C-alpha positions as semicolon CSV with decimal commas, in nm:
position;residue;x (nm);y (nm);z (nm)
1;M;-5,265;2,036;-1,445
2;R;-4,987;2,037;-1,704
3;W;-4,868;1,698;-1,578
4;L;-5,214;1,552;-1,637
5;G;-5,210;1,668;-1,998
6;R;-4,871;1,506;-2,048
7;I;-4,999;1,178;-1,908
8;V;-5,303;1,186;-2,138
9;A;-5,084;1,269;-2,438
10;G;-4,847;0,986;-2,347
11;V;-5,134;0,736;-2,319
12;I;-5,275;0,846;-2,654
13;A;-4,932;0,818;-2,819
14;A;-4,886;0,469;-2,672
15;L;-5,227;0,357;-2,801
16;V;-5,153;0,495;-3,149
17;L;-4,818;0,315;-3,152
18;L;-4,986;-0,008;-3,038
19;I;-5,246;0,014;-3,315
20;V;-4,977;0,082;-3,576
21;C;-4,778;-0,219;-3,456
22;I;-5,088;-0,443;-3,471
23;V;-5,173;-0,326;-3,824
24;V;-4,815;-0,380;-3,947
25;E;-4,786;-0,722;-3,782
26;H;-5,120;-0,829;-3,931
27;S;-4,985;-0,787;-4,283
28;L;-4,648;-0,959;-4,236
29;P;-4,593;-1,305;-4,392
30;L;-4,551;-1,601;-4,157
31;E;-4,431;-1,958;-4,206
32;L;-4,518;-2,230;-3,956
33;P;-4,234;-2,431;-3,795
34;H;-4,080;-2,667;-4,048
35;P;-4,154;-3,036;-3,980
36;S;-3,850;-3,228;-3,857
37;G;-3,934;-3,571;-4,004
38;P;-3,796;-3,715;-4,328
39;S;-4,118;-3,715;-4,530
40;P;-4,292;-3,434;-4,716
41;V;-4,648;-3,372;-4,594
42;G;-4,977;-3,401;-4,778
43;R;-5,319;-3,290;-4,671
44;T;-5,675;-3,371;-4,765
45;S;-6,026;-3,371;-4,619
46;R;-6,310;-3,621;-4,595
47;T;-6,667;-3,635;-4,469
48;L;-6,686;-3,919;-4,216
49;A;-7,055;-3,902;-4,124
50;A;-7,347;-3,661;-4,116
51;G;-7,215;-3,347;-3,950
52;V;-6,866;-3,495;-3,896
53;S;-6,574;-3,401;-4,118
54;A;-6,200;-3,457;-4,098
55;W;-5,880;-3,288;-4,206
56;I;-5,615;-3,550;-4,280
57;W;-5,236;-3,506;-4,291
58;Y;-5,013;-3,785;-4,426
59;P;-4,664;-3,869;-4,559
60;A;-4,660;-3,758;-4,922
61;R;-4,463;-3,722;-5,246
62;H;-4,393;-3,365;-5,357
63;S;-4,109;-3,115;-5,378
64;E;-4,289;-2,803;-5,254
65;S;-4,121;-2,618;-4,966
66;V;-4,435;-2,437;-4,851
67;A;-4,809;-2,454;-4,910
68;P;-5,114;-2,238;-4,828
69;Y;-5,222;-2,254;-4,464
70;L;-5,590;-2,273;-4,557
71;P;-5,776;-2,383;-4,870
72;D;-5,938;-2,095;-5,056
73;S;-6,292;-2,192;-4,953
74;I;-6,208;-2,190;-4,581
75;L;-6,007;-1,870;-4,614
76;E;-6,301;-1,692;-4,778
77;S;-6,560;-1,817;-4,528
78;W;-6,343;-1,727;-4,228
79;T;-6,273;-1,383;-4,372
80;R;-6,646;-1,316;-4,412
81;A;-6,754;-1,460;-4,078
82;R;-6,493;-1,321;-3,842
83;P;-6,554;-0,984;-3,674
84;A;-6,325;-0,704;-3,792
85;V;-6,146;-0,681;-3,455
86;I;-6,065;-1,054;-3,457
87;K;-5,936;-1,031;-3,814
88;L;-5,713;-0,738;-3,719
89;L;-5,577;-0,924;-3,415
90;T;-5,501;-1,230;-3,631
91;R;-5,234;-1,252;-3,900
92;D;-5,358;-1,214;-4,256
93;L;-5,427;-1,583;-4,316
94;S;-5,367;-1,550;-4,689
95;K;-5,001;-1,473;-4,605
96;V;-4,952;-1,764;-4,366
97;R;-4,766;-2,060;-4,513
98;A;-4,768;-2,422;-4,400
99;H;-4,607;-2,733;-4,555
100;G;-4,889;-2,977;-4,628
101;V;-4,971;-2,981;-4,999
102;F;-5,340;-3,041;-5,067
103;N;-5,419;-3,381;-5,220
104;A;-5,054;-3,459;-5,292
105;P;-4,984;-3,826;-5,381
106;F;-4,928;-4,052;-5,084
107;A;-4,567;-4,149;-5,009
108;A;-4,434;-4,417;-5,243
109;D;-4,414;-4,703;-4,996
110;T;-4,610;-5,016;-4,927
111;A;-4,621;-4,972;-4,550
112;R;-4,935;-4,906;-4,354
113;H;-4,893;-4,602;-4,133
114;P;-5,017;-4,566;-3,773
115;V;-5,325;-4,346;-3,746
116;I;-5,356;-4,063;-3,492
117;L;-5,698;-3,919;-3,415
118;F;-5,723;-3,559;-3,292
119;R;-6,004;-3,369;-3,124
120;G;-5,984;-2,994;-3,058
121;G;-6,140;-2,785;-2,784
122;G;-6,514;-2,748;-2,794
123;G;-6,535;-3,037;-3,041
124;G;-6,360;-2,844;-3,319
125;G;-6,064;-2,615;-3,363
126;A;-5,854;-2,861;-3,561
127;L;-5,695;-2,623;-3,811
128;G;-5,528;-2,423;-3,534
129;F;-5,300;-2,722;-3,460
130;T;-5,164;-2,765;-3,812
131;S;-4,803;-2,744;-3,689
132;H;-4,851;-3,054;-3,470
133;F;-5,016;-3,248;-3,753
134;E;-4,745;-3,162;-4,006
135;E;-4,476;-3,270;-3,761
136;L;-4,647;-3,605;-3,702
137;A;-4,714;-3,666;-4,072
138;S;-4,348;-3,595;-4,153
139;R;-4,259;-3,872;-3,905
140;G;-4,477;-4,123;-4,089
141;Y;-4,818;-4,094;-3,922
142;V;-5,160;-4,032;-4,076
143;V;-5,329;-3,767;-3,862
144;V;-5,708;-3,740;-3,871
145;A;-5,843;-3,426;-3,704
146;I;-6,218;-3,461;-3,672
147;E;-6,463;-3,173;-3,639
148;G;-6,832;-3,153;-3,558
149;G;-7,075;-3,414;-3,431
150;L;-7,144;-3,255;-3,091
151;S;-7,424;-3,022;-2,991
152;D;-7,245;-2,846;-2,706
153;N;-6,939;-2,814;-2,482
154;P;-6,928;-2,938;-2,118
155;E;-6,847;-2,583;-2,010
156;S;-7,220;-2,520;-2,065
157;C;-7,293;-2,778;-1,794
158;V;-7,087;-2,604;-1,527
159;G;-7,306;-2,465;-1,250
160;K;-7,612;-2,669;-1,334
161;K;-7,776;-2,892;-1,074
162;D;-7,713;-3,194;-1,296
163;E;-7,362;-3,080;-1,397
164;D;-7,203;-3,426;-1,378
165;A;-7,485;-3,599;-1,565
166;C;-7,492;-3,325;-1,832
167;A;-7,116;-3,345;-1,893
168;T;-7,113;-3,725;-1,885
169;K;-7,384;-3,734;-2,152
170;L;-7,185;-3,502;-2,379
171;L;-6,869;-3,707;-2,330
172;G;-7,061;-4,024;-2,413
173;A;-7,169;-3,862;-2,738
174;A;-6,808;-3,759;-2,807
175;V;-6,683;-4,115;-2,758
176;A;-6,952;-4,238;-2,999
177;V;-6,848;-3,982;-3,263
178;M;-6,481;-4,082;-3,234
179;G;-6,567;-4,452;-3,252
180;A;-6,780;-4,397;-3,562
181;A;-6,496;-4,196;-3,720
182;I;-6,260;-4,491;-3,669
183;D;-6,514;-4,725;-3,828
184;T;-6,527;-4,500;-4,133
185;L;-6,147;-4,477;-4,147
186;T;-6,130;-4,856;-4,141
187;A;-6,352;-4,863;-4,450
188;L;-6,149;-4,587;-4,620
189;S;-5,833;-4,789;-4,562
190;T;-5,953;-5,030;-4,831
191;T;-6,169;-4,812;-5,058
192;D;-6,037;-4,454;-5,066
193;R;-5,850;-4,357;-5,384
194;L;-5,578;-4,173;-5,190
195;L;-5,566;-4,353;-4,855
196;A;-5,636;-4,717;-4,945
197;G;-5,357;-4,949;-4,841
198;H;-5,186;-4,686;-4,626
199;L;-5,379;-4,677;-4,295
200;E;-5,294;-4,899;-3,998
201;V;-5,604;-4,826;-3,792
202;K;-5,523;-5,103;-3,545
203;T;-5,225;-4,896;-3,428
204;L;-5,420;-4,595;-3,307
205;G;-5,301;-4,288;-3,123
206;V;-5,552;-4,037;-2,988
207;F;-5,491;-3,687;-2,857
208;G;-5,673;-3,363;-2,802
209;H;-5,648;-3,019;-2,649
210;S;-5,870;-2,875;-2,376
211;F;-6,215;-3,038;-2,412
212;G;-6,056;-3,251;-2,683
213;G;-5,815;-3,380;-2,419
214;A;-6,108;-3,475;-2,199
215;Q;-6,264;-3,657;-2,495
216;T;-5,935;-3,841;-2,549
217;L;-5,938;-3,964;-2,190
218;A;-6,302;-4,070;-2,216
219;F;-6,236;-4,258;-2,541
220;C;-5,923;-4,435;-2,418
221;A;-6,105;-4,541;-2,102
222;A;-6,399;-4,680;-2,300
223;D;-6,261;-4,813;-2,629
224;S;-5,987;-5,078;-2,647
225;R;-5,884;-4,954;-2,993
226;C;-5,688;-4,673;-2,824
227;T;-5,324;-4,785;-2,841
228;A;-5,192;-4,468;-2,671
229;G;-5,343;-4,132;-2,580
230;I;-5,249;-3,777;-2,481
231;N;-5,453;-3,521;-2,291
232;M;-5,314;-3,182;-2,383
233;D;-5,408;-2,957;-2,089
234;G;-5,772;-3,064;-2,077
235;R;-5,974;-3,042;-1,754
236;L;-6,193;-3,335;-1,655
237;F;-6,571;-3,320;-1,663
238;G;-6,854;-3,534;-1,533
239;S;-6,756;-3,884;-1,431
240;L;-6,409;-3,866;-1,591
241;E;-6,246;-3,828;-1,251
242;R;-6,344;-4,189;-1,184
243;S;-6,209;-4,319;-1,517
244;K;-5,943;-4,586;-1,547
245;V;-5,715;-4,591;-1,849
246;T;-5,490;-4,891;-1,901
247;A;-5,344;-4,784;-2,237
248;P;-5,025;-4,573;-2,229
249;F;-5,138;-4,219;-2,154
250;L;-4,954;-3,886;-2,135
251;W;-5,073;-3,578;-1,948
252;L;-4,918;-3,282;-2,133
253;L;-4,985;-2,975;-1,918
254;S;-4,923;-2,604;-1,928
255;D;-4,736;-2,444;-1,638
256;H;-4,957;-2,464;-1,330
257;S;-4,674;-2,407;-1,082
258;S;-4,815;-2,071;-0,972
259;S;-5,184;-2,172;-0,982
260;T;-5,323;-2,145;-0,629
261;D;-5,692;-2,078;-0,690
262;S;-5,949;-2,337;-0,588
263;V;-6,055;-2,422;-0,945
264;S;-5,697;-2,497;-1,054
265;R;-5,637;-2,708;-0,744
266;Q;-5,958;-2,901;-0,813
267;I;-5,860;-2,969;-1,175
268;L;-5,510;-3,082;-1,081
269;G;-5,655;-3,301;-0,806
270;Q;-5,888;-3,468;-1,057
271;I;-5,596;-3,537;-1,291
272;E;-5,401;-3,681;-0,998
273;S;-5,692;-3,909;-0,913
274;V;-5,702;-4,062;-1,263
275;Y;-5,323;-4,071;-1,291
276;E;-5,288;-4,275;-0,970
277;R;-5,519;-4,545;-1,111
278;Q;-5,316;-4,589;-1,430
279;P;-5,063;-4,873;-1,460
280;A;-4,730;-4,732;-1,342
281;E;-4,549;-4,838;-1,661
282;H;-4,807;-4,666;-1,884
283;R;-4,852;-4,329;-1,714
284;M;-4,661;-4,005;-1,751
285;R;-4,715;-3,640;-1,665
286;I;-4,509;-3,355;-1,805
287;A;-4,550;-2,978;-1,806
288;I;-4,395;-2,710;-2,025
289;R;-4,230;-2,442;-1,815
290;G;-4,391;-2,103;-1,877
291;A;-4,660;-2,242;-2,112
292;N;-5,019;-2,121;-2,126
293;H;-5,333;-2,317;-2,206
294;F;-5,417;-2,102;-2,509
295;T;-5,078;-2,116;-2,680
296;F;-5,057;-2,489;-2,751
297;S;-5,200;-2,411;-3,097
298;E;-5,036;-2,188;-3,354
299;D;-5,360;-1,990;-3,362
300;G;-5,292;-1,860;-3,012
301;A;-4,914;-1,892;-3,022
302;M;-4,827;-1,735;-3,358
303;L;-5,129;-1,614;-3,553
304;K;-5,285;-1,388;-3,290
305;S;-5,131;-1,046;-3,232
306;G;-4,800;-1,042;-3,050
307;A;-4,943;-0,754;-2,846
308;L;-5,186;-0,997;-2,681
309;R;-4,905;-1,236;-2,593
310;G;-4,703;-0,939;-2,469
311;I;-4,982;-0,849;-2,229
312;M;-4,995;-1,212;-2,113
313;R;-4,620;-1,203;-2,045
314;V;-4,644;-0,875;-1,854
315;M;-4,920;-1,032;-1,642
316;G;-4,702;-1,338;-1,579
317;I;-4,943;-1,590;-1,735
318;L;-4,713;-1,669;-2,030
319;R;-4,338;-1,705;-1,984
320;I;-4,233;-1,872;-2,307
321;S;-4,236;-1,771;-2,673
322;G;-4,555;-1,894;-2,838
323;R;-4,365;-2,043;-3,129
324;R;-4,131;-2,220;-2,889
325;Q;-4,423;-2,364;-2,695
326;V;-4,565;-2,514;-3,015
327;E;-4,225;-2,662;-3,103
328;V;-4,178;-2,810;-2,755
329;S;-4,527;-2,959;-2,739
330;S;-4,488;-3,103;-3,091
331;Y;-4,169;-3,275;-2,977
332;A;-4,347;-3,416;-2,671
333;V;-4,644;-3,547;-2,870
334;G;-4,428;-3,699;-3,144
335;S;-4,186;-3,860;-2,900
336;F;-4,460;-4,019;-2,692
337;F;-4,634;-4,164;-2,997
338;D;-4,300;-4,282;-3,139
339;A;-4,240;-4,472;-2,816
340;W;-4,577;-4,646;-2,805
341;L;-4,693;-4,667;-3,168
342;K;-4,355;-4,736;-3,330
343;R;-4,176;-4,886;-3,029
344;A;-3,892;-4,641;-3,086
345;G;-3,775;-4,656;-2,724
346;A;-3,908;-4,599;-2,373
347;A;-4,104;-4,276;-2,338
348;Q;-3,947;-4,224;-1,995
349;N;-3,608;-4,184;-2,164
350;M;-3,733;-3,905;-2,391
351;F;-3,823;-3,658;-2,115
352;P;-3,669;-3,433;-2,014
353;S;-3,462;-3,363;-2,324
354;P;-3,144;-3,150;-2,345
355;S;-3,287;-2,988;-2,658
356;Y;-3,614;-2,906;-2,482
357;P;-3,525;-2,810;-2,124
358;E;-3,867;-2,647;-2,084
359;I;-4,019;-2,994;-2,039
360;I;-4,067;-3,074;-1,670
361;L;-4,124;-3,437;-1,574
362;I;-4,380;-3,445;-1,294
363;P;-4,297;-3,735;-1,058
């Protein structure tokens, strides 16, 4: 039985070491990837409608190299609300640094900047994609990440007898919220003390992750104000499989090369169905080799414990550094919008890229 005691002692020692590593990592400082564009980044927030708010990133004037990741009010509320285990498995957010300075003056130019609307999974989750927004703002875009306005997530419809009708109703509400947000932004473009004279709402990019990606597809299929859109690894719900999008549209996917289960095949088949109905010159599908659905945001890719990502890598469901995945997906999003919102060149010529060999162009 001596061997059994050694095994138990070894397991206990490994668990203690794991806990020590998690505690130490939690307290280490972290800086998000530095934006590659020429402009410093500013950040502000606005209420767009009852129950709908927005975080806004924009080209700015300041000389700060870093800025707090979260405003004090959000930091305090998250700290109080989050369970102790989640807090321990997430970096100390007071030590995370970003680059968007709150309420910094807008860039000193007279140009109107293209607007990009973002929707996160479950109708929220915007702050976890700060790296993407800072990258876009540094390139000259105004990014509006909207939160709230929906009562539920289509995942709650799965398995119900009226699953399609339930999901379609929620997506209809999502499209209405996004349309109303654009109406408000149009008004702010002439009246807001910070943003007036700087928003080109008629040149509108839209993107989202997970359920936010599904909302992006629904919006771009229904509203002609969508100049270009990106679905970032979002499955399709309800009647979306029968949608037709004529605006330029990118499918930015995680690595599904080893997905053989029936649900994954169904989701990929639905994406294929919509993709085949898009105009050939406006459609594109790319995947990031080794990427996972939950590490498109810095929340999953950098802020959560490295031990969790280590387990994902051991299990073979993540085969890329989380930070690298964020950098690669930021490049893909920025390049696609540059091609269609700024006419900076054909999107087809930007993928794959020698600097980002992880990007796989799906024919």
